[in-house]
C-alpha positions, 0 to 999 in steps of 0.5 A: 669540108671541114677536117680532123687533124691529129697531132703527136709530140704537140708539147714539143717546139714544132708541135706547140707552133703547130697545134696554134696554127692549126687552131686557126687554119680555115680547113681545120674543124677539129685538132686532137692532141694525143699526149702523155700527160694533160695539155690545155689549150685555149682554142675551142678547136683543140681536143686533148687525149692523154694516152700511154704510148706504150699501149697505143693500140688501146686508143686506136679509135683516136686515130680516125681523122683527116691528117696525122702530124707527127712531131714526136721526138726526144733527145738521147740525153732525156731518153738515157740511151739509144735503146730509150730514145728509138722507142720515141723516135721510131716504135711510138711514132710508127705504131701511131702511123700503123693505127692511123693507116688502118683507120683510113687516114689519108694524109700523114705528115712526118717532122724528120731530120736533114740527112736522115738515113736508114744506112747511116753510122750516126744512130739518130739519123739512122733511126729517122731514116728507118722511120722514113722507110717504114712509113713509106710502106703503109697505105696513105694516100699522101705522105709528106716528109719534112726534113729540116736543119737546126730547129731553134726556139724556146724549148722547156728543156735547155739543149746545149748543142742546140744553143750553141748551133743556133749562134753559130750557123747564122753567121757560117750560113752568110757563105752562099753555098752554106745558106740552105743549112741555116737554122729553121724555127719551130714556127716556120716548120709548122707553117709549112706543114699546115700550107702543104696540108691545105694544098694538093700535093704528090703521093710521096713528097719531101721538103728538105732544108731551105725548101721548108721556108715559105717563100 
């Protein structure tokens, strides 16, 4: 049976690759991208809707589908403060998940972060962990959480830390016990998400670090 997929964060590193791959996926009939600004796509399967994330409840009907792929995120530099970053990385994503759950959506797929932990002293890892914990409370039939290591690829914005990491980590990861921490591309994370959406799985599942690479 053909399925409908919603993607938030569709203009980011993972999100762009994901939309491309979902457009080519045989089990997906329609892809809805919810974005702050218009985002065109060449595939006739992809439908873009501009939404106001501060008022997602006004777009509740847009969250009726089979899958919600949540790839939304920003950086501290872009957001300007931890409070503003939490609004995007935690509040917006959880509100979207709530609306999807209210609409009976069955399968929720989240791009989180390696070492996400709601008890972490690191504000970024803490907010990612808090989101995971909140998502677990929602009545989805299936929740798939992806915790990749450093994401690499062509971004619209330059991120010095990621650029330095993309140079250094591949060298360090030649050490056998560090291999599982090697960087991963947005395309590879997207491919794993599409694969997981196509296959049966557990009600609550995590894919961590090297588990995200498709063998």
